[in-house]
N, C-alpha and C positions, 0 to 999 in steps of 0.2 A: 585557385591557382593563379599566380601572377606569371604571365609569359612574357619574357623579354625578347626572345627570338626563337628560332627553330631548335636551338641547342640548350637554351637556358630557361628554366622555370623554377618558381619557388612556391612553397605552400603559403597560402594566405595567412594562416595562423602563426607562421614564423616571420611574417613581414611586419616591420614597424614603419608606419606612415608618420611623417613629420610635417606639421604645418606651423607657420608663424602665428596665424590667427584662426579662431574658430570659424569665422565667416568664410574662410577659404575651404574648409572641410564641409560646412553646412551640416545637413543630416545624412548626406550620402555615405559617409564613412563611419556612421554610428556603431556598426557591428564589427568594425576593424580595430586592430591594435594601433592606436594613435597617440601622439603627443602634440600638445600645443605649446610651442616654445616661447611665444612672445617675440617681439621685434628686436632685431639687432644680433650681432655676433656673440656677445657675451651670454645673453639669454639662451640663444640657440645651443652654444657649446655646453652650457651648464645642464640644460634639460636633456640633451641627447646623451651626455655622459651618464647621467642618472639612469636613463632608460636602458642603456646598454648594460649597465651593471645589474639591473633587476630583471630585464626582459630577455636579454641575450638573443637578439634577433639574428636571423640568417640573412636578411636583406633589409636595408634601410632605403626608404623611398621618400625623398623630399618633394613635396608638392606645394606650389604656391604661385602667387602672381608676381609679375616682373615687368619692368619697362624695357622698351627697345625702340630705337629709330631705324632698325634694320629689318626686323620681322614685323608682321602686321598684327594689329589688335585682334585678339581671338585665336591666334596661332598657339599651338602647344609645341614647345621647343625642348629637346633633350640636351641638357648641358653636360658636357663631358670634360670641360676645362674650366678652371676657376682662378680668378685674380682677386687679391685683396686690394681693392681700388683706393683705399684711404691709407695704405702703407707707403710712406715716402721718406726714406732715410738717405736720399742722395747726398745730403750734406755731409755724411760720414763716409761717402764713397761706395755705397751700395746701389744696386740697380733700382729703378723705379718699380715699386710693388714687391720688392724682395724683403722678406722678414729677416733682419740681421741675425746671423749666427744660427739660423734654424736648420740649415742644410737643405732647405726647400727652394726650388727655382721660383721665379716670379709668377710663372703660370703652373698651377697645380693640375696635373692631368690624372684624374681619378673619377671614373664614372662609367656605368654601363651604357651601351648604345642600344636604343630601342628601334626596331625595324619600322620603317615608314614615317619616322619623324625627322625633321631637320635638326642638325646639331648646332649648338650655340656655345659661346664662351661667356661665362657669367662673371661679371664684376660685382663683388660684394663689398659693401661699405656701410658705415653707420651714418648715412645721410640719404635723404630722398632726392635722388638726382633728377634735376629738371632742365639741365642744359648739356645733355650728353653729346660729347664731341670726340671721345676717345675711339681709336680704331682697333685697339688690342682686344677689346671685349665688345660684344654686341647685345648682351642682355644685362640688365641691372637689377640687383636685389639687395637684401640686407642680412641674409643668413647663410646662404649656400656654401660659401667658402669654408666657414667654420665646421659645418656638418660634413663636408667632403673630406676635410683634413682629419677629423676624428675617425670617420669611417675607414680611411686609408690606414691610419695608425693602428686601428683595431682589427685591420684585415677583414672587414665586413663589406660585401658587395654593396654598391651605392648607385641608386638611380635618381636622377634629378630632372624633374619635369616642371617647366615653367609656363604658365598661361600668360600671354602678353596682354596686359591690361591697359597699358598707356605707352606713349611714345617717348618717355623720358625727356619731355620738352615742357614748354610753358603751360600746356594743358594737362600735364601729368596728374595733378592732384584731383581734378574734376573727373578725368577719364577713369582713374583708379577706383574711385568711389562707386562708379557705375558698373564697371566691368568685373570687379573682384568677386561679386556674387555668382558670376557665371562660371568661375573656375572649377568649383566642385562638380558641377554637372559634366563639364568637359572631361575632367579626370576620371570620374566614375564610368563614363561611357568608354573612354579609351582603355581603361584597365579592367573593364567588364565587372565593375563592382555594382551589384544590384542590391538595394536594401530589401531584405527578405520580408515577405508579407507575414505578419504575425497571425497565427492560427489560434483562435479561441475555441475552447471546448464548450459544447452546448450543455 
């Protein structure tokens, strides 16, 4: 059972876990319903759309590493708002981060809040941000906006948890390679996902 708060819980078998990379899931989620989307918004959108069609989940959980110069390395942050940070059509009179003619605001608000976790605003883009200075978002990743938008359009509850692996600064690449392997352990502990011991018959 995945418990979000005192009023919301979902069966584990009806939950779809989405990771960008297998290293973010490690072997902690081997017995869960998972997809590895690959990096970037297009890959994430494609793989989640396929999975929804075939698996029909009751809950989508996006787990992964992210950068932040606001939260500390090792923090787990619950993202409930999302910005497409590489969308900039101001030259045609649209707001920064607004997708033209989509009917969506620049900040997409769609995500469950998990008790006991700080909330973040996730800026998603197809670049590895290493000089973060934007104040409208305080978490940086490369997939979550696409996942959140699809979950919203399909009316499926969405939980996004990010393990802060780097400071989205000049040391981001080095920090990420070290910290990313700790994400799965942190998520497994938080969500109470324990790999079952296999029992062999004598």
